[in-house]
N, C-alpha and C positions, 0 to 999 in steps of 0.2 A: 590638440584642437587648434586650428588656425584662428587668427583674429576674425576672419570672415565667419567661421563657424561659431565663434563666441558671440559675435554680433547677431547672427541668425538665431542662436539659442536664446539670447536675451529678448529679441523681438518676439519670439514664440512664447516665452514666459509672460511677457507683458500682454500679448494678445490673449493668452489663456486667462490671465488674471482679469483682463477687461471683459472677456466673455462671462466669466464667473460673476463679476460685479453686475453686469447687465442682466444676467439670469436672476440674480438675487433681487435686483431692483424690480424686475417684472413680477416675481413671486410676491414681493412685498406689496407692490401696487395691486396685485390680484387680491391679496388678503385684505388690503385696505378697501377695495371696491366692495368686497363681500361684507366687510364690517359696516360700510356706509351704504346700505341698500337704499336709503331715502336719498333721492337725487338732489344734489345741492341747489339746482336751479328752481326746484319746487319750493325752496325756502325763501326765495326772493319775494319781498312784500309787494303786492299789487295794489296800488292806491285806488280808491273808489273813483268812478267817473265823475267828471264835473257836472254840475246841474245843467240840463239842456234848456237853454233860453236863447234861441236864435233872435238876432236883431231884426224885428219885423219892419217891413217898409211901411210908409204912410199910404193909406188907401183913401182915395177920393172918388166918390161916385157922382158923376154929373147928372143933371136933370134929365138928359136924354138917354140915360142908361149906360153910357160909356164909363169905364172904370180906369182911373189913373193910379199908378203905383210909383212912389218916389223912394229911392233907397240912397241916402246920403253916404258917401264914402270918400274922405279926403286923403286917403293914403297915397294915391297917385293922381297926377293931373290928367285923368281921362274921364270921358263921359260916353256912355253907351245907352242905347235905347232899342225898343222893339214895339211893334204893333201886332197883336195876335188877332186873327180874323176868323170867325167860325166858318166851317165848311171846308171839306177836303175830298180826298179821292173816294171815300165811301159814299159821297153824294153825287159823284159824276155819273153820267150816262154810260152804261156798260158798253154801248156801241162806240163810245169815244174814250175808252179806257186809256189812261195816260195823259188826259187833258191837264190834270193838276200839275204834273211834273213839267209839261211843256209850258204851262202858264207861269210856274215859278221861275223857269229859265228865261223865257221871252220877256217877262215883265222887267227884269233887271237889265238884260242886254239891249233891249230896245231904247230904254231911257224915257225921257219926257218930251212934251211938246216943245220945250225951250232948249233942251240939251239931249243929244242922242247918247246911247250907252257907251260908245267908244270915247266920246269927249268926257263923259263922266268918269270913266276908268282913268283917263290921264290926269284929271284934276285930283281925284282921290288918291292916286298913287303918289303924287307929288306931296301930299299932306300926310301920308301913312295912315289914311283913314279908309273906312269901308262902308258900303251900303249893299246889303244883300236881300234877296227875296227867295222864298222857298215854299213848297207845298208839302203837306203831310196827309195822313189818313183822315183827320177830322178838322184840319185848319190850314190856313196859309199864313205867312208872316213876312213882315218887312223889318229889318234890323239895321242899325248903324252904330259906328263908334269912331271916336277921333280924340285927338288931344284937346284939352280944355280950350285953348286959344282958337281952335277951328270949329268949336262945337256949334256956334250959331249958323255958320255957312253950311256945314254938313247936315244939320237938322233941317235947314231950309230945302236942301236938295232932296232929302229923304221924304219930306212932306210933299214936295212937288211930284215925286215919283208915286207917292201914295194916292194923291188926288187927281193928278193929271198925267197919267202914263200915256205913251204913244206906242202901242204895239205895232211892230214893223214886220212886214211879210218876210224879208230876208232873214231876220232873226228867228222867226218861227220855223222857217225851213232849216236853218242851222240846228235848232233844237231837235227837230224831227230826225235829221240825219244822225245826230249824236245818240238819240234814243234808239233809233233803228240799229245802230252798231251794237248797243247793249242787248237788244232783243236777239239778234242773230248769234250772239255769243253767250246767251244766258245758260246754256247747257254745258259750258266748258268745265265748270267747277262743281264737283259732286255735292259739296256742302251747301252751296246755294240751291241746287236742285232739291236737296232733302228738305231744307227749311221752307222753301216755297210750296212744294207739293204736300208737305205734312200739314201746313195750315189749312189746306183745302179739305183734308179729312175731317176737320172740325167745323170750319166755317162754310163749307160747300165750294164746289168748283166755280160757281158763278156768283158767289156771295159778295156783299159790299166790302168785306174785308179781304177779299182775294181777287179783286179786279186785276186781270192780267193784261197789260198792254200788248197789243199785237201790231204787226206792220200795218194792217188795215185800219185798226182803230186810231193809231196816232196819225195816220195819213188822212183820216176824216176830220181832224181838228182844224178849224179855220180861225182867222183873226176875229171874225164875228163871235165865235165861241169864247175866245179869251176876253173880249170886251164885255160880253154879256155876263160872264162869270164875275169879272171885277165889279161891274155895276151892281150886281145882285149881292155879293158878299160884303161889299163895303157898307151896306146898310145895316149890317148886323151889329151885335154887341161887341165893340172893339175893346181890347184890353191893352192899354198903353203903359209901358214900364220904362223908367229911366233910372240909371244908377251912375254914381261917380261923384266927381268933385264939382258940385254946383251949390248955389244958394237955393234952398228949398222954396222960399217964397217967390223968387224970380222964376224958377222952373215951373212952379204950379201956374203962375200967371201966363207963362208962354204956352203951356199945354191947354189951358182953358181957352186962350185966344184961338187956338187951332181947332179944338174939338167941341167946344161948348155950343157952337152955333149949328152943329149938324142936327138933322132931324132925329126924332126918337128912334132908338135902335129897334130893329125887328128881329125877334127870336126865330131861329130855325124851327120848322115843324118837328114835333117829337118823333123819334124813331120807333119803329115797331118790328125790329129784327127778331127773328125766332132762331133759337139755338138748340141743338140736339147733341146728345152723346153720339160719338161715332159707333158704328157696329164693330164687334170684336172680329176683325178681319186682318189678313196679312196682305200687304201690297209690296210690289217689287218694281224697281226701275233698273234696267240693265245698263251698266256703263263699263264696256269691255276694255277701257284704256287705264283702269286703276287696279291696284292690288289690295284695296281695303274697302271696308263697308261703312257707310253712314247709316246708323239705325235711329229712327225716330219713333218713340212710343207716345201716342197721342190720346188725349181725352179732353173733356170740357172742364173749364175752370170756373171761376166765380167773379163777382164784382168786388171792388175795394170797399164799397159801402157795407158789405156783409160783416156783421159783428164778429164772425168767426175768423176773420182775416188774421188777427194777431196770433191765434193758435195755429193757423195754417202756415204762417210765416216761420214759426218755430219748427213745425213739422218739415217744411221744405229744407230748412238748414240741416236738420238731422238726416234727411233722406239724401240730399245731393248738393249740399251747400259748401263743399270744400274738401280739403285733405282728410278731415276727420269724419266725413259723412259716411253713412252706411254704404252707399253705392261706390264711393271711391275706395273705401277700405276693403270691401269684398271683391268687386269686379276688377279693380286695377291692382291694389296692393297685394291682396291674398292670392287671387287667381291669376293675376297678370294677363287679363284678357282684353284690356282696352287702353288706348292711348289717352282717351278723354272720356269721362262719364260724369253725368250730373243732371240736375233738373228738379222739377217740382210742380206744384199746382199754382198757376198764374192767376192774378186778379188785376184786371184793368179798371180804369176809373169810371167808365160809363157803359161797359159791356163785359160779358164773361171773357176771361182770358182762357188760356189752354193749359191743360195738364200736359207737360212735355218733359220727357226724359230722353237724353241723347246718349248714344254710345258710338264711339269711333274705334274701330277695331280692324285687324287684318282680315283678309277674306276667309282664311281657314278657320278662324275662331268666331265667325259671325253668329252661328247658331248658339254656341256655348255662351258667348258674351250676352246675347239677347236673353237667353234663358236665365242667366244669373241676374240681369237687371230686372226682369219680370218677377223673379223670386223675391228680390229686395222690395219691390213695390208691394207685392202681396204680403210681405212681412210686416208692412205698416199696420195691418189689421190682425196679424197673428203673433208678432213678437213685440211685447210691451216696451214702451220707451223707458229709459232709465234716468235716474237723477243726474248722472254724469252727462248724458246726452242733452238733457234739458238745460243744464247750466252752461255747457259749451255753446249750445245754439243761441241762448239768450245773450250771453256775453258777446258773441260774434256780431249779432244783429245790433245790439245797443251800442257797441263800440263803433260800428260803421256810421252811426249818426254823426260822430265827431268829424268824420272825413267827408261825408256826403253833404253836409251843411256847414262847412267850416269857413265859408266866406259870405259876405253880405250879398254878393252877386248870386250865389247858389240859392240862398234863402229867397231872394227876389224871384228867381226862376220858379221855385217851388210855389211861391205865393200866386204867381200868374197861373200856374197849372191848377191849383186848387180853386181859384176864381173861375177859370174856364169851365171846370166840371161841376161847379156848384158845391164845393166842400167848405166847411167852416174854416176860418182863418187859423184857428188853433189846432187844426187836425194833427199836425206833427207832434205837438205836445201830448194830445190825448192818445194818439197811436202809441207813442213811446210808453206812456203810463200803462196802457193796456198790455203791451208786451211784457212789462215787468211783472204783471199779475198772472201771466199764463202759468198753469200748473200741469203736472203730468196727466191728470184726469182730463184737462181741456184738450191736450194734444191727442191723447188716445181717442177721445170722442170725435174730434175733428177728422182724424184719419178714417174712422169707421163711417163717418157721415159722407165724406167727399171722395174717398179713394175707392174706386170700383174696378178691380182688375178685369172683371168680365165685360167692361165697357171701354176697353182700350184697343185702339188700332195700332198696328205695327207697320212701319214703312222701312224698307231696306233699299238703299241705293248702293249698288256694288257690281262687281264682276261675277256674273252668274256662273261662269265656267270654273271659277276658283273657289266658290263657296261650297265646301265639303266638310261635314255632311250637308245635304241640301236643306233648303228652308222648310221642306215638308216635315222635318224632324222637330220643328217648333210645336207641332200639334195644333195648328190654327187653320188647318185646311190648306187647299191649294192657294198659292200666291196670286193675287189679282195684278196683272201687268198694268202699268200706267203709261199712257202714250204722252211723251213730251215733245213730239214733233212740232216744229215751229211752222205754223201755217203761212203760206205765201198769199199775198193779196191777189185778187182776181182782177185782171186787166183785159180790156178789149184787145183782141188780136188783130183787128183791122177789118178789111173788106169781107173776109169770110165769116165774121161774127163769132169766131171761136174764142174761148177764154184760154189764156195762157196757163200752163201748168208748170210752175217753177219748182 
């Protein structure tokens, strides 16, 4: 045997010995794993949650009905504030849908009688400060923030914008052009289409919660409309909130000097919206440039004032609230039919939310994924909830409180919201206490009371040529097509008196 052969033989012996040792180790580990069937991470002690006591802001109600909130926080030398104003897109004239968005943009970009929006931009940028305006479904708002040293000047600018805006025609036209760009591109993304059109199945095509701006409606908005809206809503019950590094007595005096002399606030007239369950029907929107389907399963929800909301929140977590939910475990993990799946029964503050389950799947599995999701929804009434599901759901929800309200600024924002909708100041504490008391019987009863599989509409947005088997296999009858064509405004064609068809 040569030296090379000897070396090769030694290496082979060492390699064989290493393999034997490795195999022995694997076998030993296998035996160890069988011997220790209880997973070690399950033995890690989990401490109890801290008592939930958010730092509530100071609430001051002026004689005219305006409410002030002060949230002291000296951690950083910043001061921020906001004014919440009742009235939003649900209150606008449907013939001028989009007015609130245009108002929110033009209000800020136009500036004030003393300083236009461009000059205001330059000044604020130099100070790393901000003043913003925006519109929402039920309110509009003005907000500001700055370093403590610039707080007085920025506050003065914000109040000048609040009480003495100067809406300018060129800024309105710019906002209209920007919104028009969004309208003509609103059908580019299938998820946006699905979300928008699914809401109409519950709230109606022309309902106050589904006002859809069109080129014609935004083009109908004038400066007079913006001024009229501002003058009307500024007379409502304003909610003013300030947080940051300030002296509370001095800040209260400053706010009183600004708002206490205003006339008594006028409440908006009560709403009398009527809501109905959608019919059990199938709807389809064809989008032939995609290879997947967005499925929306829709029904009517409830209001947050409903005493069953804590039980419904737990039910939602079990149904579609995360990786451990029934929908995720069945439709995605076990069956592998969806990229994304989840949802539950919604509850808004002053009107019913929607029951909404979404399924994102490839075209070929559209029918199977939808059937699986519908089966899990029906299972809420047929498959009893378990102690394990109840514990997981409650733990997840209660733990989330630590992150949703972990700063004074977040607590202040929640206090403003509760004030705006007329909820008690201690709502968060009472809601958390109610969640802790939810039982299996409560969740089972809530599911039977509020989940009605025979009153759910299904909307599919996808590529019809690739959906095989066809949607007819869902057993919901023929799919109703939804037209999402963007209407063009009618314009006079000139001497002939004909209308242009764009």
